[in-house]
C-alpha positions as CSV (number, residue, x, y, z in Angstrom):
1,X,-0.9,47.1,-46.3
2,X,-4.5,46.0,-47.2
3,X,-5.7,42.5,-46.4
4,X,-5.5,41.1,-49.9
5,X,-1.9,42.3,-50.2
6,X,-1.1,40.7,-46.9
7,X,-2.7,37.4,-47.9
8,X,-0.9,37.4,-51.2
9,X,2.4,38.1,-49.6
10,X,2.2,35.2,-47.2
11,X,4.1,32.3,-48.2
12,X,5.5,29.1,-46.5
13,X,9.0,29.6,-45.3
14,X,11.2,26.5,-45.3
15,X,14.5,28.1,-44.3
16,X,15.0,29.7,-40.8
17,X,17.5,32.1,-39.5
18,X,19.0,31.3,-35.9
19,X,17.8,34.6,-34.4
20,X,15.2,34.3,-31.8
21,X,11.7,35.9,-32.4
22,X,11.2,38.9,-30.2
23,X,8.8,38.7,-27.3
24,X,6.6,41.6,-28.7
25,X,6.3,40.0,-32.2
26,X,5.5,36.6,-30.7
27,X,2.8,38.1,-28.5
28,X,1.4,39.9,-31.5
29,X,1.1,36.6,-33.4
30,X,-0.4,34.8,-30.4
31,X,-2.9,37.7,-29.9
32,X,-4.0,37.3,-33.5
33,X,-4.9,33.6,-32.8
34,X,-6.6,34.5,-29.6
35,X,-9.0,36.9,-31.3
36,X,-9.8,34.6,-34.2
37,X,-13.5,33.7,-34.8
38,X,-14.7,30.3,-33.7
39,X,-18.1,28.6,-33.6
40,X,-20.2,30.2,-30.8
41,X,-17.1,32.0,-29.9
42,X,-16.0,29.1,-27.7
43,X,-12.4,29.6,-28.6
44,X,-11.5,25.8,-28.3
45,X,-7.7,26.2,-28.7
46,X,-4.5,26.4,-26.7
47,X,-1.2,27.5,-28.1
48,X,1.9,25.6,-26.8
49,X,4.9,27.8,-27.5
50,X,8.1,25.9,-27.8
51,X,11.3,28.0,-27.8
52,X,13.6,26.5,-25.2
53,X,16.2,24.1,-26.5
54,X,15.1,21.0,-24.7
55,X,11.4,21.2,-25.9
56,X,12.6,22.3,-29.3
57,X,14.6,19.1,-29.7
58,X,11.4,17.1,-28.8
59,X,9.3,18.9,-31.3
60,X,12.0,18.6,-34.0
61,X,11.7,14.8,-33.7
62,X,8.1,14.9,-34.4
63,X,8.5,16.2,-38.1
64,X,11.4,14.8,-40.1
65,X,12.4,17.6,-42.5
66,X,15.8,19.2,-42.3
67,X,14.5,22.7,-42.6
68,X,12.1,22.2,-39.7
69,X,15.0,21.3,-37.4
70,X,16.3,25.0,-37.7
71,X,13.0,26.7,-36.5
72,X,13.8,28.8,-33.4
73,X,10.1,28.9,-32.3
74,X,7.4,26.4,-33.0
75,X,3.8,27.1,-31.8
76,X,1.6,23.9,-31.5
77,X,-1.9,24.7,-32.0
78,X,-4.1,22.5,-29.9
79,X,-7.9,21.9,-30.4
80,X,-9.7,21.5,-27.1
81,X,-12.6,19.0,-27.6
82,X,-14.1,19.7,-24.3
83,X,-14.4,23.4,-25.1
84,X,-15.7,23.1,-28.7
85,X,-19.0,23.6,-30.2
86,X,-20.7,20.4,-31.4
87,X,-23.3,20.7,-34.3
88,X,-26.7,18.7,-33.9
89,X,-25.1,16.0,-36.0
90,X,-22.3,15.7,-33.5
91,X,-19.8,17.3,-35.9
92,X,-17.1,18.8,-33.6
93,X,-15.7,22.0,-34.8
94,X,-12.4,22.3,-32.8
95,X,-10.2,21.4,-35.6
96,X,-11.9,24.1,-37.9
97,X,-11.6,26.6,-35.1
98,X,-8.1,25.8,-34.4
99,X,-7.3,26.1,-38.2
100,X,-8.8,29.6,-38.3
101,X,-6.6,30.6,-35.3
102,X,-3.5,29.2,-37.1
103,X,-4.5,31.0,-40.3
104,X,-4.8,34.4,-38.3
105,X,-1.4,33.7,-36.7
106,X,0.3,33.2,-40.1
107,X,-1.1,36.4,-41.4
108,X,-0.1,38.3,-38.3
109,X,3.4,36.9,-38.7
110,X,3.5,38.1,-42.2
111,X,2.3,41.5,-41.1
112,X,5.4,41.7,-38.9
113,X,7.8,40.3,-41.5
114,X,8.1,36.9,-39.9
115,X,8.2,33.6,-41.8
116,X,5.9,30.7,-41.0
117,X,4.7,27.4,-42.6
118,X,1.8,25.3,-41.7
119,X,3.0,21.6,-40.6
120,X,0.3,19.1,-40.4
121,X,2.4,15.9,-41.2
122,X,3.6,15.2,-37.8
123,X,3.4,12.3,-35.4
124,X,0.3,13.0,-33.4
125,X,0.7,10.3,-30.8
126,X,4.3,11.2,-30.1
127,X,3.3,14.8,-29.7
128,X,0.7,13.9,-27.2
129,X,3.3,11.8,-25.4
130,X,6.2,14.2,-25.4
131,X,4.1,17.1,-24.0
132,X,1.9,14.9,-21.7
133,X,-1.3,16.2,-23.4
134,X,-4.6,15.2,-21.9
135,X,-7.1,13.3,-24.1
136,X,-9.3,16.2,-24.9
137,X,-6.4,18.3,-26.4
138,X,-5.5,17.4,-30.1
139,X,-2.4,18.8,-31.9
140,X,-3.7,20.2,-35.2
141,X,-1.0,22.4,-36.6
142,X,2.7,23.1,-35.9
143,X,3.6,26.6,-36.8
144,X,7.4,27.3,-37.0
145,X,8.2,31.0,-36.9
146,X,11.4,33.0,-37.6
147,X,12.7,36.3,-38.2
């Protein structure tokens, strides 16, 4: 399908199936994020893939919507403020670059017939605490994915 059709077919999924996402499809989605454009090509992001039961329980406590509790995989997109480009006026582009990567990942998921939904209304500090994130990594987007 061409790009405009792909973009038009993407929608936010808020009902998940219990089947796990295949390794091949998950790697495809992650690769789409990895190759996303970024300021000065610094690629200031990390992708934390959550799919084991213990860590899924942790991530499900960070956003309190019933539909989110059923997600079999959640990718936490982290902005790396140590690696990001800063404009002359000190604007840090880490969050913008992480958002571009997240958008590429949602479109790649759509391309593979997977459902996604951007989640930004989560508890940032609890996310940092639950996953022992260093100061320079900021959680920007939760991306639940399903078959």
